N, C-alpha and C positions, 0 to 999 in steps of 0.2 A: 862461191861467188865473191867477187871483190867489191867492197864498199869503201868509199872514202868519205869521211865526214870532215868538212872544213869548219874550223872553229877558232876560238881564242880563249885565253885564260879569263877567269872570272865572268863567265857567260852562262847565266842560268838556263837560257834556252838550249845551249849546247849540252849542258848536263842532262837535261830532260831528253834531248834528242839521242844522246849516247845511251841512255837507259832504254829507250825504245829499240835501238839497234841491238843492244845486248839481249833484250827479251826475244827479239826475232831470231837471234842466233841460236836460240833453243829449238826453233822450228826449222831453220834452214842452215845449210853448211856455209857460213859466212866468214870471210876474212876481212875484218874491220880495221881500217887504218885511219887514225885521227891526225889531221894536219892543221897546225897553227898558222893562220893566215898572216900573222905578224912576223913570221920568219921568212916571208917571201913577198917582195914588193908588188909583183904582178898579181899574186893572189889577194893581197890586201886591197889593191885597186879594184880588182874584179868583184870581190865578195864583201867589202867592208860593212855594208848595212844589211846584207842578206843572211848572214850566218845565224844558225848553222845551215850548211848546205850538204845534202846527201847526194852522192854520185854513185851510181851502180853501173859497172862496166862502162865507164866513161860517159855516162848520160846523167845529167842533173835531173834528179827525180823530185826533190822536195827541198824547200828552204824555209827559214823562219821557224814557225811552229811545226814540228815534225809529227805527222799523223801516222800511227802504226798501221792503220788499214790501207793507207795510200802506199806505204812502203811494201807491205805484205802483198798487195795486188800486183805491184811491179815485179816483185821477186817471183811470184807465181808465173807471171807472163814470161819472165826471163828463163825460168826453169823449163817451161813448155817449149820455148824457142830452142833451147839446147837439146831437148829430146828429139825435136823434129829434124834438127841438123844431123 
């Protein structure tokens, strides 16, 4: 499953959020991509005070403080959806 985490340099919440995603990658087959919002003006305007933002399959799932249980629940739902398809 593809996950994008929008972040920036020197962001303690982003570091914690990335750790949560890395831990979940031990449970789920994840492809994690980290995107620095300061390298894209549109992303900066969209997410400036929301980061980190976690996007799973193009759906914004969580932002700010990233909760492992929230992401895990969404990953399980997405996994079930793919099985049904």
